[in-house]
C-alpha positions as CSV (number, residue, x, y, z in Angstrom):
1,X,-17.5,50.9,9.0
2,X,-17.8,52.6,5.6
3,X,-18.2,50.6,2.4
4,X,-14.6,51.2,1.4
5,X,-13.5,49.9,4.8
6,X,-15.6,46.8,4.4
7,X,-13.9,46.0,1.1
8,X,-10.4,46.6,2.5
9,X,-11.1,44.6,5.7
10,X,-12.6,41.6,3.9
11,X,-9.7,41.6,1.4
12,X,-7.0,41.7,4.2
13,X,-8.7,39.0,6.3
14,X,-9.3,36.7,3.3
15,X,-5.8,37.2,2.0
16,X,-4.2,36.3,5.3
17,X,-6.6,33.4,6.2
18,X,-5.8,30.7,3.6
19,X,-2.0,30.4,4.4
20,X,-2.8,30.5,8.1
21,X,-5.4,27.7,7.6
22,X,-3.0,25.6,5.6
23,X,-0.3,26.0,8.3
24,X,-2.8,25.3,11.1
25,X,-3.8,22.1,9.3
26,X,-0.1,21.0,9.1
27,X,0.4,22.1,12.7
28,X,-2.3,19.6,13.6
29,X,-0.4,16.8,11.9
30,X,2.9,18.0,13.3
31,X,1.6,18.3,16.9
32,X,0.1,14.9,17.0
33,X,3.3,13.4,15.4
34,X,5.5,15.0,18.1
35,X,3.1,13.9,20.9
36,X,3.4,10.3,19.6
37,X,7.2,10.6,19.7
38,X,8.0,11.1,16.1
39,X,10.2,13.8,14.5
40,X,8.4,15.2,11.5
41,X,9.7,17.7,9.0
42,X,7.5,20.7,8.3
43,X,6.9,21.9,4.8
44,X,4.6,24.5,3.4
45,X,1.8,22.1,2.4
46,X,2.6,18.8,4.2
47,X,4.7,17.3,6.9
48,X,7.1,14.3,6.3
49,X,8.1,11.5,8.6
50,X,11.1,9.5,7.4
51,X,10.3,5.8,6.9
52,X,13.2,5.0,9.3
53,X,11.0,6.1,12.2
54,X,8.6,3.2,11.6
55,X,5.2,4.8,12.1
56,X,2.5,2.3,13.1
57,X,-0.8,2.2,11.3
58,X,-2.7,3.2,14.4
59,X,-0.4,6.3,14.8
60,X,-0.9,7.1,11.1
61,X,-4.6,7.2,11.9
62,X,-4.3,9.8,14.6
63,X,-1.7,11.9,12.7
64,X,-3.9,12.0,9.6
65,X,-7.1,12.7,11.4
66,X,-5.5,15.7,13.2
67,X,-5.4,17.9,10.1
68,X,-9.0,17.8,9.0
69,X,-10.1,18.2,12.7
70,X,-8.4,21.7,12.6
71,X,-10.7,22.8,9.7
72,X,-13.6,21.2,11.5
73,X,-13.0,23.2,14.6
74,X,-12.6,26.4,12.6
75,X,-15.9,25.8,10.8
76,X,-17.8,25.1,14.0
77,X,-16.5,28.3,15.7
78,X,-17.3,30.4,12.6
79,X,-20.8,29.0,12.0
80,X,-21.6,29.3,15.7
81,X,-20.9,33.0,15.5
82,X,-23.0,33.4,12.3
83,X,-26.0,31.5,13.7
84,X,-25.9,33.4,17.0
85,X,-26.0,36.7,15.2
86,X,-28.2,35.8,12.2
87,X,-31.5,36.9,13.9
88,X,-30.3,40.4,14.3
89,X,-30.9,42.9,11.5
90,X,-28.1,44.6,9.6
91,X,-25.7,46.1,12.1
92,X,-22.1,47.1,12.5
93,X,-19.8,44.1,13.4
94,X,-16.4,45.5,12.3
95,X,-13.5,43.1,11.7
96,X,-15.0,40.2,13.6
97,X,-17.6,39.8,10.9
98,X,-14.9,38.9,8.3
99,X,-12.8,36.9,10.7
100,X,-15.7,34.6,11.6
101,X,-16.8,34.5,8.0
102,X,-13.3,33.2,7.0
103,X,-13.5,30.6,9.8
104,X,-16.9,29.5,8.6
105,X,-15.5,29.0,5.0
106,X,-12.9,26.6,6.3
107,X,-15.7,24.1,5.7
108,X,-15.2,24.5,2.0
109,X,-12.2,22.1,2.4
110,X,-14.7,19.3,1.9
111,X,-15.4,20.5,-1.7
112,X,-11.7,20.6,-2.4
113,X,-10.9,17.0,-1.1
114,X,-13.3,15.5,-3.6
115,X,-11.1,16.8,-6.4
116,X,-8.0,15.7,-4.6
117,X,-8.9,12.1,-5.4
118,X,-6.7,9.7,-3.5
119,X,-4.4,12.4,-2.3
120,X,-6.4,13.8,0.6
121,X,-6.4,12.8,4.3
122,X,-10.0,11.9,4.1
123,X,-9.4,9.6,1.1
124,X,-6.7,7.8,3.1
125,X,-8.9,7.5,6.1
126,X,-11.7,6.0,3.9
127,X,-9.3,3.5,2.4
128,X,-7.9,2.5,5.8
129,X,-11.5,1.8,6.9
130,X,-12.0,-0.5,3.9
131,X,-14.3,1.9,2.1
132,X,-14.1,3.5,-1.3
133,X,-11.6,6.4,-1.1
134,X,-14.4,9.0,-1.8
135,X,-16.7,7.8,1.0
136,X,-15.6,10.3,3.6
137,X,-15.2,13.2,1.2
138,X,-18.8,12.7,0.0
139,X,-20.1,12.2,3.5
140,X,-18.4,15.5,4.6
141,X,-19.7,17.4,1.6
142,X,-22.8,18.6,3.4
143,X,-20.6,20.5,5.8
144,X,-19.2,22.5,2.9
145,X,-22.7,23.2,1.6
146,X,-23.9,24.3,5.0
147,X,-20.8,26.5,5.4
148,X,-21.2,28.2,2.0
149,X,-25.0,28.6,2.4
150,X,-24.8,30.0,5.9
151,X,-22.2,32.6,4.8
152,X,-24.2,33.6,1.8
153,X,-27.4,34.0,3.7
154,X,-25.8,35.9,6.5
155,X,-24.1,38.4,4.2
156,X,-27.2,38.8,2.0
157,X,-29.0,39.9,5.2
158,X,-26.1,42.2,6.1
159,X,-26.1,43.5,2.6
160,X,-22.3,42.8,2.3
161,X,-22.3,40.3,-0.5
162,X,-20.1,42.5,-2.7
163,X,-17.3,42.9,-0.1
164,X,-17.6,39.1,0.5
165,X,-17.0,38.5,-3.1
166,X,-14.0,40.8,-3.1
167,X,-12.6,39.1,-0.1
168,X,-13.1,35.7,-1.7
169,X,-11.2,36.8,-4.7
170,X,-8.4,38.0,-2.5
171,X,-8.4,34.6,-0.8
172,X,-8.0,32.8,-4.2
173,X,-5.0,35.0,-5.1
174,X,-3.5,34.4,-1.7
175,X,-3.8,30.6,-2.1
176,X,-2.1,30.8,-5.6
177,X,0.8,33.0,-4.1
178,X,1.2,30.7,-1.2
179,X,1.7,27.6,-3.3
180,X,3.8,29.1,-6.0
181,X,5.9,31.8,-4.3
182,X,5.6,32.4,-0.6
183,X,5.3,28.8,0.7
184,X,8.2,27.4,-1.4
185,X,10.4,30.3,-0.3
186,X,9.6,29.9,3.4
187,X,9.2,26.2,3.8
188,X,10.5,24.5,0.7
189,X,10.2,20.8,-0.2
190,X,13.5,18.9,-0.3
191,X,15.3,19.0,-3.6
192,X,16.1,15.5,-4.8
193,X,18.9,16.8,-7.1
194,X,20.7,18.3,-4.1
195,X,20.1,15.4,-1.8
196,X,21.4,12.7,-4.2
197,X,19.6,9.4,-4.6
198,X,15.9,9.6,-3.7
199,X,13.8,6.8,-2.4
200,X,10.2,6.8,-1.0
201,X,9.6,7.8,2.6
202,X,6.4,8.1,4.5
203,X,4.3,11.3,4.9
204,X,1.0,12.0,6.4
205,X,-1.8,9.9,4.9
206,X,0.6,7.1,3.8
207,X,1.6,9.0,0.6
208,X,5.1,9.4,-0.5
209,X,7.8,12.1,-0.7
210,X,11.5,11.8,-1.3
211,X,14.4,11.2,1.0
212,X,18.0,9.9,1.2
213,X,19.0,6.9,3.2
214,X,22.2,4.8,3.4
215,X,20.6,1.3,2.9
216,X,17.6,-0.4,1.4
217,X,16.4,-1.1,-2.2
218,X,17.7,1.2,-4.9
219,X,16.1,2.7,-8.0
220,X,16.8,1.0,-11.3
221,X,17.2,2.1,-14.9
222,X,14.0,1.5,-16.9
223,X,14.9,-1.3,-19.4
224,X,11.6,-3.0,-20.1
225,X,8.8,-2.6,-22.6
226,X,5.2,-1.3,-22.2
227,X,2.8,-3.9,-21.1
228,X,0.7,-5.7,-23.7
229,X,-3.0,-4.7,-23.6
230,X,-5.5,-5.8,-22.7
231,X,-4.3,-6.6,-19.2
232,X,-4.8,-10.1,-18.1
233,X,-4.6,-12.0,-14.8
234,X,-1.5,-13.8,-16.1
235,X,0.4,-10.8,-15.0
236,X,-0.2,-11.6,-11.3
237,X,3.0,-12.7,-9.7
238,X,5.1,-11.4,-12.5
239,X,8.0,-9.0,-11.7
240,X,7.8,-5.6,-13.4
241,X,9.3,-2.2,-13.4
242,X,7.2,0.5,-12.0
243,X,7.6,4.3,-12.2
244,X,7.2,5.9,-8.8
245,X,6.0,9.4,-9.7
246,X,7.6,11.1,-6.7
247,X,6.0,14.4,-5.6
248,X,4.8,17.1,-7.9
249,X,4.9,20.3,-5.9
250,X,2.2,22.9,-6.4
251,X,4.5,25.0,-8.5
252,X,4.7,22.1,-11.0
253,X,8.2,20.8,-10.2
254,X,8.5,17.0,-10.0
255,X,10.7,15.7,-7.3
256,X,12.0,12.2,-7.0
257,X,10.6,10.4,-10.1
258,X,12.3,7.0,-10.4
259,X,11.8,3.4,-11.4
260,X,11.6,0.4,-9.0
261,X,11.3,-3.4,-9.2
262,X,7.8,-4.6,-8.2
263,X,5.6,-7.7,-8.3
264,X,2.1,-7.6,-9.7
265,X,-0.4,-8.5,-7.0
266,X,-3.7,-7.7,-8.8
267,X,-5.0,-6.7,-12.2
268,X,-8.0,-4.5,-12.9
269,X,-8.6,-4.7,-16.7
270,X,-11.8,-2.5,-16.5
271,X,-9.8,0.6,-15.6
272,X,-6.3,-0.4,-16.8
273,X,-4.7,-0.5,-13.4
274,X,-2.6,-3.0,-11.5
275,X,-1.9,-3.6,-7.9
276,X,1.9,-3.8,-7.2
277,X,4.2,-4.7,-4.3
278,X,7.6,-3.0,-4.4
279,X,10.4,-5.5,-4.0
280,X,12.2,-5.0,-0.7
281,X,9.6,-2.7,0.8
282,X,6.9,-3.5,3.3
283,X,3.2,-3.9,2.3
284,X,2.4,-0.4,3.4
285,X,4.0,0.8,0.1
286,X,1.7,-1.4,-2.0
287,X,-0.3,0.7,-4.4
288,X,-2.6,0.6,-7.4
289,X,-1.0,2.2,-10.5
290,X,-2.1,2.8,-14.1
291,X,-0.6,0.5,-16.7
292,X,1.2,3.6,-18.2
293,X,3.6,3.5,-15.2
294,X,4.4,-0.2,-15.6
295,X,6.8,-1.9,-18.0
296,X,8.1,-5.4,-18.3
297,X,11.2,-6.5,-16.4
298,X,13.7,-8.3,-18.8
299,X,15.0,-10.3,-15.8
300,X,11.6,-12.0,-15.5
301,X,12.6,-14.3,-18.3
């Protein structure tokens, strides 16, 4: 394979791989959901399961775990190939070199999830286990380091670091195009404006999306005032109005932002957040929100 062919092959493989990896991750969630008897809706970066289907906590565990296991499997396959061939000197591998390199780099997911904060599958799994939400992301970080280090060492020995860098750049462009253009066109998120009134519904990891149902609590008009600072424990048990932020899609469009009645269950003055329980909703919707999303409820008296 000539140098030019190396550049073109790496660029093509790396451009195709990120969308395929994202879809494979969601297929993992989707497949387990269907196996457990649910009817999820497939989107370009997540799947949704309407709250009316009543997913149990144990089922959420398996559904959530399925996504990261896909990347884990890809990483193991890719690294196994690299380690098996590392002892050999520079040689011609052709397209498999770049395919298995891309599979190995699936392990870089565990760098990304640290910056996802509470929004990643690993963060939800950590919180479900009673740990700090960054516990699993940090414990899995060595996999990302091993993945990146092994790829770098292998390609340095192969003298293909420049084609690798070119392919990596192509992969970054591919990710940007998937989240801003291709993904929304092929598998769009639901549009709250077209569906009418939006209320929370479950999605993988216990996070929220938007949906439309015929019954249940309704959004309210924001009529209160900002909370007085500093926050005090006197707020516990008080009814407040909380802004549910809806879902911000990767292209920056906010879907489903609305206000809901809630009761304060805890106060964290040190970081300016409150624990809230949404009136009329089960405890699985309880969350910790910044004070900036909470206002007083005039009906509290």
